[in-house]
C-alpha positions as CSV (number, residue, x, y, z in Angstrom):
1,M,0.0,0.0,0.0
2,T,1.6,3.3,-1.1
3,G,0.3,6.7,-2.0
4,R,3.2,7.8,-4.1
5,H,1.3,8.1,-7.3
6,P,1.5,10.9,-9.9
7,G,-2.2,11.7,-9.5
8,G,-3.5,13.0,-12.8
9,L,-0.3,14.3,-14.2
10,T,0.2,14.9,-17.9
11,P,2.8,12.7,-19.7
12,A,5.2,15.7,-19.7
13,E,4.7,16.2,-16.0
14,E,5.2,12.5,-15.2
15,E,8.4,12.6,-17.2
16,F,9.6,15.6,-15.2
17,R,8.7,13.8,-12.0
18,G,10.8,10.8,-13.1
19,R,13.8,13.0,-13.8
20,V,13.6,14.8,-10.4
21,R,13.1,11.5,-8.6
22,A,16.1,10.0,-10.4
23,L,18.3,12.9,-9.3
24,L,17.1,12.6,-5.7
25,A,17.8,8.8,-5.8
26,E,21.5,9.3,-6.7
27,D,24.0,8.0,-4.3
28,R,25.3,11.5,-3.4
29,V,21.8,12.7,-2.5
30,R,21.0,9.6,-0.5
31,A,24.3,9.9,1.4
32,L,23.4,13.5,2.1
33,A,19.9,12.6,3.4
34,D,21.4,10.0,5.7
35,E,23.9,12.5,7.0
36,I,21.2,15.0,7.7
37,A,19.1,12.5,9.5
38,A,22.0,11.7,11.8
39,Y,22.8,15.4,12.6
40,P,23.4,15.9,16.3
41,P,21.2,18.3,18.3
42,G,21.9,21.9,17.3
43,T,23.1,21.1,13.8
44,E,20.9,22.4,11.0
45,A,20.6,21.5,7.4
46,T,21.5,24.7,5.4
47,H,23.2,25.6,2.2
48,L,22.7,22.0,1.1
49,P,24.5,20.9,-2.0
50,V,21.3,19.2,-3.3
51,H,19.8,22.7,-3.7
52,R,22.7,23.6,-5.9
53,W,22.3,20.3,-7.9
54,L,18.7,21.1,-8.5
55,G,19.5,24.7,-9.2
56,E,22.0,23.7,-11.9
57,R,19.1,22.3,-13.9
58,G,16.7,25.2,-13.1
59,W,14.7,22.8,-10.9
60,L,15.0,24.4,-7.5
61,A,12.5,27.1,-8.8
62,P,11.2,25.4,-12.0
63,N,8.3,27.7,-12.4
64,W,10.5,30.8,-12.5
65,P,11.6,32.4,-15.8
66,Q,14.9,31.1,-17.1
67,E,16.4,34.6,-16.9
68,Y,16.0,34.4,-13.1
69,G,17.4,30.9,-12.8
70,G,14.3,28.8,-13.3
71,A,13.2,26.5,-16.0
72,G,10.2,28.4,-17.3
73,L,7.8,25.6,-16.3
74,G,4.6,25.8,-14.4
75,A,3.0,25.4,-11.0
76,A,2.7,21.6,-11.4
77,E,6.5,21.2,-11.8
78,A,7.1,23.4,-8.8
79,A,4.7,21.2,-6.8
80,I,6.5,18.0,-8.1
81,V,9.8,19.3,-6.8
82,T,8.3,20.1,-3.4
83,E,6.8,16.6,-3.2
84,E,9.8,14.7,-4.3
85,M,12.2,16.6,-2.1
86,T,10.1,15.9,1.0
87,L,9.5,12.2,0.1
88,A,13.3,11.9,-0.4
89,G,13.9,13.2,3.1
90,I,15.4,16.5,2.1
91,P,14.4,19.3,4.6
92,D,12.2,21.9,3.0
93,D,12.6,24.9,5.2
94,V,15.1,26.7,3.0
95,H,13.2,25.9,-0.1
96,V,9.9,27.1,1.3
97,L,11.3,30.3,2.7
98,S,13.7,31.3,-0.2
99,I,11.7,30.1,-3.2
100,D,8.1,29.7,-2.3
101,I,7.7,32.8,-0.2
102,V,10.4,35.4,-0.7
103,G,11.0,34.4,-4.3
104,R,7.3,34.6,-5.1
105,F,7.0,38.0,-3.5
106,L,9.9,39.2,-5.6
107,L,8.5,37.8,-8.8
108,E,5.1,39.3,-8.2
109,V,5.9,42.8,-7.0
110,G,9.7,43.3,-7.1
111,T,11.5,45.8,-9.3
112,E,13.6,44.5,-12.1
113,E,16.7,45.5,-10.1
114,Q,15.5,43.6,-7.1
115,K,14.8,40.5,-9.2
116,K,18.2,40.5,-10.8
117,R,19.9,41.1,-7.5
118,H,18.2,38.2,-5.6
119,L,16.4,35.7,-7.7
120,P,19.3,34.1,-9.7
121,A,21.3,33.4,-6.5
122,L,18.2,32.0,-4.7
123,A,17.3,29.8,-7.7
124,A,20.9,28.5,-7.8
125,G,20.8,27.5,-4.1
126,E,23.6,29.8,-3.4
127,E,21.8,32.2,-1.1
128,I,19.1,31.9,1.6
129,A,16.2,34.3,2.2
130,T,13.9,34.2,5.2
131,V,10.8,35.9,6.5
132,L,10.5,38.4,9.4
133,F,6.8,38.8,10.0
134,T,5.9,37.4,13.5
135,E,6.6,39.4,16.6
136,P,6.5,38.6,20.3
137,D,3.1,40.4,20.6
138,A,1.9,39.8,17.0
139,G,1.6,36.2,16.0
140,S,-1.2,35.2,13.6
141,D,-2.6,38.8,13.7
142,L,0.1,40.5,11.7
143,S,-1.9,43.8,11.7
144,A,-0.7,44.1,15.4
145,L,3.0,44.3,14.5
146,R,5.0,47.1,16.1
147,T,8.3,47.0,14.2
148,T,8.6,50.5,12.9
149,A,10.3,52.1,9.9
150,R,11.1,55.8,10.6
151,R,11.8,58.2,7.9
152,D,15.5,59.2,7.6
153,G,16.1,61.5,4.7
154,D,15.4,59.6,1.6
155,G,15.2,56.3,3.4
156,W,14.1,54.6,6.6
157,R,15.6,53.3,9.9
158,L,14.0,50.1,11.2
159,Y,13.5,49.3,14.8
160,G,11.8,46.2,16.3
161,R,11.9,42.5,17.3
162,K,10.9,39.5,15.2
163,I,10.5,36.0,16.6
164,Y,9.9,32.4,15.5
165,N,11.7,32.9,12.2
166,M,14.0,30.3,10.8
167,K,17.4,30.3,9.0
168,S,18.0,34.0,9.9
169,Q,21.4,33.1,11.2
170,Y,22.3,31.8,7.7
171,G,20.3,34.0,5.5
172,E,21.5,36.9,3.3
173,V,18.2,38.8,3.1
174,A,14.9,38.8,4.8
175,L,11.4,39.9,3.8
176,C,10.6,42.1,6.7
177,A,7.2,43.7,7.6
178,A,7.4,47.1,9.4
179,R,4.9,49.9,10.2
180,T,5.6,53.0,8.2
181,T,2.4,54.9,9.0
182,E,0.4,55.0,12.2
183,S,-3.3,54.6,11.4
184,P,-6.5,53.9,13.2
185,V,-7.0,51.1,10.7
186,A,-4.5,48.5,11.9
187,M,-4.1,46.9,8.5
188,H,-3.0,50.2,6.9
189,G,0.5,51.5,7.1
190,I,2.5,48.3,6.8
191,T,5.4,48.1,4.3
192,L,7.5,45.2,3.2
193,F,11.3,45.7,3.1
194,L,14.2,43.5,1.9
195,L,16.4,43.6,4.9
196,P,20.1,42.6,4.5
197,L,20.7,40.3,7.4
198,R,24.4,40.9,7.6
199,S,23.9,44.6,8.3
200,P,25.1,46.3,11.4
201,G,22.2,46.6,13.7
202,V,20.7,43.1,13.0
203,H,21.1,40.8,16.0
204,V,20.1,37.1,15.8
205,E,19.5,35.2,19.0
206,P,18.5,31.5,19.2
207,V,15.1,30.4,20.5
208,P,14.9,26.8,21.6
209,T,12.4,24.5,19.9
210,L,11.3,20.9,19.7
211,C,12.1,20.8,16.0
212,N,15.5,19.9,14.6
213,D,16.1,23.5,13.4
214,R,16.0,26.4,15.9
215,F,13.8,29.4,15.9
216,N,15.3,32.9,16.1
217,L,14.7,36.2,17.8
218,V,15.9,39.0,15.5
219,V,16.4,42.4,17.0
220,I,16.6,45.2,14.4
221,D,18.2,48.3,15.9
222,G,18.3,51.3,13.5
223,V,19.2,49.5,10.3
224,R,19.0,52.1,7.5
225,L,17.2,51.1,4.3
226,T,16.5,53.0,1.1
227,E,13.8,53.1,-1.5
228,A,15.6,50.3,-3.3
229,D,14.9,48.0,-0.4
230,V,11.1,48.6,-0.4
231,L,9.1,45.7,-1.9
232,G,5.9,46.8,-3.5
233,E,4.2,50.1,-2.5
234,V,4.8,51.9,0.8
235,D,1.9,51.2,3.3
236,N,0.5,48.4,1.1
237,G,2.3,45.5,2.8
238,W,-0.9,44.1,4.4
239,A,-2.6,43.6,1.1
240,L,0.5,41.9,-0.4
241,M,0.9,39.6,2.6
242,N,-2.8,38.7,2.5
243,D,-2.9,38.0,-1.2
244,L,0.5,36.3,-1.8
245,L,0.8,34.2,1.4
246,Q,-2.4,32.4,0.4
247,L,-0.6,31.1,-2.7
248,E,1.7,29.0,-0.6
249,R,-1.2,27.1,1.0
250,T,-1.7,24.4,-1.6
251,G,-1.1,21.7,1.1
252,V,1.3,19.8,-1.2
253,D,4.2,20.1,1.1
254,F,2.3,19.0,4.2
255,H,0.7,16.1,2.3
256,A,4.2,14.9,1.3
257,K,5.3,15.0,4.9
258,A,2.3,13.0,6.1
259,R,2.6,10.5,3.2
260,R,6.3,9.9,3.9
261,L,5.4,9.1,7.5
262,L,2.5,6.9,6.7
263,D,4.5,4.9,4.1
264,L,7.2,4.3,6.7
265,V,4.6,3.1,9.2
266,T,3.0,0.8,6.6
267,E,6.4,-0.7,5.6
268,R,7.1,-1.3,9.3
269,A,3.7,-3.0,9.7
270,A,4.4,-5.2,6.8
271,A,7.9,-6.1,8.0
272,T,6.5,-7.1,11.5
273,G,3.5,-9.0,10.2
274,R,1.1,-6.5,11.6
275,L,-0.3,-5.6,8.2
276,A,-2.1,-9.0,8.2
277,D,-3.9,-8.0,11.4
278,P,-7.2,-6.0,10.8
279,A,-6.5,-4.0,14.0
280,Y,-3.6,-2.4,12.2
281,A,-4.5,-2.9,8.5
282,L,-7.9,-1.1,8.7
283,P,-6.6,2.1,10.4
284,L,-3.7,2.2,7.9
285,A,-6.1,1.8,5.0
286,A,-8.4,4.5,6.4
287,L,-5.5,6.9,6.7
288,D,-4.2,6.0,3.3
289,A,-7.7,7.0,1.9
290,R,-7.6,10.3,3.8
291,L,-4.2,11.2,2.4
292,R,-5.3,10.3,-1.1
293,A,-8.2,12.7,-0.6
294,G,-5.9,15.3,0.8
295,H,-3.5,14.8,-2.2
296,A,-6.5,15.4,-4.6
297,M,-7.5,18.6,-2.7
298,A,-3.9,19.9,-2.7
299,W,-3.4,19.2,-6.4
300,Q,-6.6,21.0,-7.2
301,Q,-5.1,24.1,-5.7
302,V,-2.0,23.5,-7.8
303,R,-4.1,23.3,-10.9
304,N,-5.9,26.5,-9.9
305,L,-2.6,28.3,-9.6
306,G,-1.5,27.0,-12.9
307,A,-4.7,28.4,-14.5
308,G,-4.2,31.8,-12.9
309,S,-7.3,31.3,-10.7
310,P,-6.2,30.8,-7.1
311,D,-8.9,29.8,-4.6
312,P,-8.1,31.1,-1.1
313,V,-10.9,29.1,0.5
314,G,-10.0,25.9,-1.3
315,S,-6.4,26.4,-0.3
316,A,-7.4,26.9,3.3
317,M,-9.5,23.7,3.2
318,A,-6.6,21.7,1.7
319,K,-4.1,23.0,4.1
320,W,-6.4,22.4,7.1
321,Y,-7.4,18.9,6.0
322,V,-4.0,17.6,5.2
323,T,-2.3,18.9,8.4
324,E,-5.0,17.5,10.5
325,Q,-4.1,14.0,9.3
326,I,-0.6,14.1,10.6
327,R,-1.6,13.6,14.2
328,P,-3.5,10.3,13.6
329,V,-0.6,9.1,11.4
330,L,1.8,9.7,14.3
331,D,-0.6,8.1,16.8
332,L,-0.8,5.0,14.6
333,A,3.0,5.0,14.3
334,L,3.2,4.5,18.0
335,E,0.6,1.7,17.9
336,V,2.5,-0.1,15.1
337,C,6.1,0.5,16.1
338,G,5.7,0.8,19.9
339,L,8.4,2.6,21.9
340,E,10.9,2.2,19.1
341,A,9.1,5.0,17.3
342,A,10.4,7.3,20.0
343,L,14.1,6.5,19.5
344,T,16.0,9.4,18.0
345,A,18.4,9.4,15.0
346,W,21.3,9.4,17.5
347,D,20.3,6.0,18.8
348,G,21.6,3.2,16.6
349,A,18.5,1.1,17.1
350,A,16.1,3.8,15.9
351,P,13.9,2.5,13.0
352,D,14.1,4.3,9.7
353,G,16.9,6.6,11.0
354,G,14.7,8.2,13.6
355,V,12.3,9.7,11.1
356,L,9.3,8.8,13.2
357,E,10.7,10.3,16.4
358,A,11.4,13.5,14.5
359,G,7.9,13.4,13.2
360,L,6.5,13.1,16.7
361,R,8.5,16.2,17.8
362,M,7.6,18.3,14.7
363,G,4.1,17.0,14.1
364,P,2.3,19.7,16.1
365,S,4.1,22.5,14.2
366,H,2.3,21.5,10.9
367,R,-1.0,22.8,12.4
368,L,0.7,26.1,13.1
369,A,2.9,26.8,10.0
370,S,1.6,28.7,7.0
371,G,-1.5,29.7,9.0
372,T,-2.9,27.8,12.0
373,S,-5.7,25.4,11.7
374,E,-7.9,27.8,13.6
375,V,-7.1,30.6,11.1
376,M,-7.9,28.3,8.2
377,L,-11.2,27.4,9.7
378,T,-12.0,31.1,10.3
379,L,-11.1,31.9,6.7
380,I,-13.5,29.1,5.5
381,A,-16.2,30.2,7.9
382,T,-15.9,33.8,6.9
383,N,-15.3,33.7,3.1
384,A,-17.2,30.5,2.2
385,L,-20.0,30.1,4.8
386,G,-20.7,33.6,5.8
387,L,-20.7,32.6,9.5
388,L,-18.6,35.4,10.9
């Protein structure tokens, strides 16, 4: 029983998936994935050579124009790369931040100079970009952010604190939201900036987390930026965040994470003879069906993006549904594998290199990332059902 199927791809898309899968099955990539799985606590996967290997072919950002380092393909090929990387055990944080979020913002609203400055290096896997939105007192409600950009001649000076961001200690640039105008309307007066993270005045401090990779607290103390660092229009950051962040919520990445875990549990059940026991086989079959449904929902959003007709409500439904399946998958992993599922990658007896234990630690984060489950339900209730 496996859900790793192309799911309605065209022959060209299936051929592309095969080429990506073949690259990720190469010995050098498998050796890298094994090395990453065995990283000791505090060691993060960053500036991975596999990103450069994909970038050499234009596959790290396959839907970007070739002039910016992509392959000039579509949303389906981008989703295929995301799926295959996750299924191959390659961490996706750098890819999501640099390509799916910051890169998308740059493609949509960046100036030509900004695109040329950042996109080719990101698409080549040579640089990392991150996101500085969340603040200590402004989590899901970004309209409450207090980081300020004060006018300084023909530019701005930024002051504030950003928390729960990732890879900031390695990144070259960050997409940073700051308040440029005080307004009685909280959503008005927010501007997006491209903040050079190596600038004097940027201080990055670690924040402990259950996940393999740490969070960061970034303190911004008077960093001076110019008009060339503004992304989009001044005071229009809320609209940009609201519109463009919805485009990352296809659910494809979260489905691949859930699918990888379920496939490992299924393989474990088969190896131990439990797959012949209805007490295990029936729940596994039920979860497999749910993930296939989630896969169909996620890929419908991919097709919508490819057609230029994104569906914010459908994306919220797909993201909510897929991430809600991860908890029962992990619960069943404990039933099938027992206490061995809790052995870490640093224990030689850990099954599957400790992937299940890492999933147990990181599982709750999937309901929070890219918009919490509660925010997704609120969006559905408001925009689709008219309940709020």
